[in-house]
N, C-alpha and C positions, 0 to 999 in steps of 0.2 A: 504494500500500500504506500503511495507517495506521501511525503511529508506535507502537512498543511503549509500554505504559502508563507505565513508569518514565521513559522519555525524554519522553513527553508531559507528565507531571507536572513534570519538571525544567524543561522549556521554558516551561510556564505559570507556574511559580514565578519563573523568571528574568524573563520578560516583565512579570509583574505588579509586580516591584520598581520598574522605571522608571515603569510606569503608576501605581503607588502614589505614587511621588515627585511625579508630575504632579498626581494627584488631591489630594494633601495640600498642594500649593503649594510643595513643596520643590524642584521644578524648574518653571520657568515659560517658556512660549514668548514670545520677544521678537524684534524684527527682527534678522536676522543682521547682524553688524558686524565688518567686517575691521579697522576702527580699534580697537575694543575688544579684539579678538583680538591685534593687534600690541602694544597697551598692556599686555595681560596678559603677553605674552612679555617685554616690557621690565621689568615688575615681577618676573618670575621671575629675570631676570638680576640685578636689584638685590638680591633676597633671597639669591641665590647668593653675591654678593660679601660680603654681611653675614655669611653662614654661614662663609665663608672667614676673615673678620676675627675672628669669634667663636672659631673653633677655634684660630687662631693665638694668641689671648689666653688660651686654656685655658678658655673659657666653653662647656663642652660642652653643657649644657642649651640655652643660647641658640643654639648652632650647629645642634643638632637641630631646634629650632623654626624657625629660618631656612631650613634645608634643606627641611623639610616645606612651608613657605610657598612656596618656589620650585617645588616639585612641584605644589602646589595651583594656582598661577598658570599653570604650563605646561599642566596639564590643562584648566584653565578657559578657556584660549585656544581650545580646540576647541569648547567650548560656545558661546562668543561667536560664533565663526565659523558655527556651525550654527543660531544663533538661539535659544539657551537661556540662562537665568539661574538660578543655583543658590542655594538657601537651606540647603543641607546638603552637607557635605563627602562624606558617604557616597554621596549621589545622583550626585555627579560621577563617582565610580568606576563606579557602576552604569550610567550613561549611556555611558561609554567602553566598558564591557564589551559592552553590547548593540549600540551603533551602530558600533563599530569592531573590537573583538577578535573577536566572533562572526562578523564578515564578513571576517576575515583581514587587516584593514588595520592592526591594532595587536596586538602580541604580548600575550598574557594576563599575562605576567610583570610588565608595567608596571601593570596593574590590581592584581595581588597585592601589588606593592611599594608602591603608593599606599595600599592598605588597611593594610598593615603599618606604614608610617610614620605614617599617620593615627592608628593605635592607640598607637604609641610617643609621638607628640606629645601626645596626650590624656593619657596616663599621666604624662609629664614635666610637663605644664602643671598638672595638677590633683593630683598626688601630694604628700604631705607629706614625701617623701624625694627626694634627688637620686640618680639611679641611672644616668645616661647615661655609658657608658664612652667612652674616646677612640676605641676601635675602632668603636663604634656611631655616634659622631659623624662619623668619617671615612667610614664606609660610607654614611651618609645623605647626606653631601656628594657622594660619588661618584655615588650614585644620582640625586641632583637634577641633577647635570651631564649625566649620560647621558640622563635623561628629557627635559630641556630640548632637547638635540640631536635626540632621537627625535621630539619633538613639532614642532620646527621643520621637520624633514624631512617629516613627515606633512602639515603645513600646506602645504608647497611642492607635494607630490604631489597633494593634493586641491583645491588652489587657493583 
């Protein structure tokens, strides 16, 4: 039975996002690398420590940026494992959504959180005003910790 039109259009739109990322060179196929994947996890851990030091020092903007970079490197570990290299933070989330969330291997909440904190990081980094609250910085730190553990578990599961 064919898909209803609305579902078909949604599916085509979603699939074309990753395809567009590939077509535009924002995602590139590279040899899969367990070593780069593990290095990305180590970088995620380092950025997490930096986020903790920043929040302890009251540097809330810095803590948010570091927490996001931890999330970025956690997510990037999957791409390296699968043989992809990103040139766009947006495309990392789209890849995880298509290759993992839609297949039930990763909860969609992680893609939504990655998108949310990417947007906050962008606003924090490029805004002319400081706006990160302590609550937001702590929430970003907690999310980064949880995402790192979730990605480590996913990497163990998929090999």
